[in-house]
N, C-alpha and C positions, 0 to 999 in steps of 0.2 A: 597824724598823731601816732601811727604805728611805728614809724621810724624813730621817734623820740623814745618810745618804750624800749625798743631794741638797743638803742644807744645807751640808755640808762642801765639796762641789764649788762651790757658789755663793760661799761665803766665799773659797775659793782663787782663783776667777776674779776676784772683786772686788779681792782683795789684789794680784793681778798687774796689774790695770788701774791701781790707785793707784800702784804702783811704776813702771810705765812712764810715767805722767803726770809723776811727780816727776823722771824722767830728762830730760824735755824742757826743763829749765831751762838746759841748756847746748847749745851748738852743737858737735856732735862733730867734731873735727878741728882744723886750725890755720889761722890767718890770718897770712901772712908779708908784711912790708912792707920795701920797698927805696927808696933814693933813688939813681937811676942804677944803677950796678953795686954800690953799697955797701949791705950789709944794715943795717937799722935795728932791727927788732923782730919778735918772734913771739908770738902769743897762742895758747895751747893750750886747747882746750875752753872758750872764753869763754862767759860768761853770755849768754843771748839777750835779757836785759832790760838796759835802760840804754844809756848812751853809753860808748864806749871811745876815749879820746884816744890818739893816737900820741905818743911822746916828742918827736918833731920832725916837721915836714912830710915826707911821703913822696910819691914820684912813681909808684910801682908797687905794687899790692896783689894778692896771690894768695889767693883764698878756697878753701881746701882743706876747708871744712866741709860739712855736709849741710844748711845753711841759707843762704838768700839774704840779702844785706846791702846797706846803703846807705852810701856814702862822702860825707863832707862836707869843705868847705874851712875850717870853723870847728872849734875845739877842743871845743865843747859840743853837737855834732850838731844845730845849728840851720841853717836856710837863710837866708843874707843876702838883703837886698832885691835883686831882680833875679837872684838866683842859683838854684841847684837842687842837689839831691842826685843821686848817680849810683847806679843799681841794678847790683849785681854778683850774678849767679846763682851758685848753689852749684857748687863744683868748677870755677870759672873765674877769670879775672883781669881787671884793668883798669889801664891806664896813663894818667896824667893828660895832658891836652892842655896844652902849655906856657902858653897864654894863660889857662887856667882857674885855675892855681895849684896848690900841693901839697895833698894830702889831709891833714887834721889830726885826723880822728876817723871812727868808724864805729859803726853800730848794725845790728841785724838786722831785716829786713823782717817785718812781721806775716804770719803764715801762715794 
């Protein structure tokens, strides 16, 4: 009887581990984008995979998620020649430098 309890406990722990891993497909929280004082868009619990384009270029991004993100000036999360992406840590924000241009997309940094 002892072996079956141990097996049941092992199965329970494995199931919990699989469930927690599945939950990591989303960045818990919100990403809020503005242009000046004007609200543009909010992403709630966005996928941590892929590229997320903004509806229009934004000048201020607040990362209220539990994941770090990268901001891009291109709509497809690519870095143009001579350009770069900007790293925004979890629970922080970034405002574009006027000479850099507006943010057009974001992705989540690999963890």
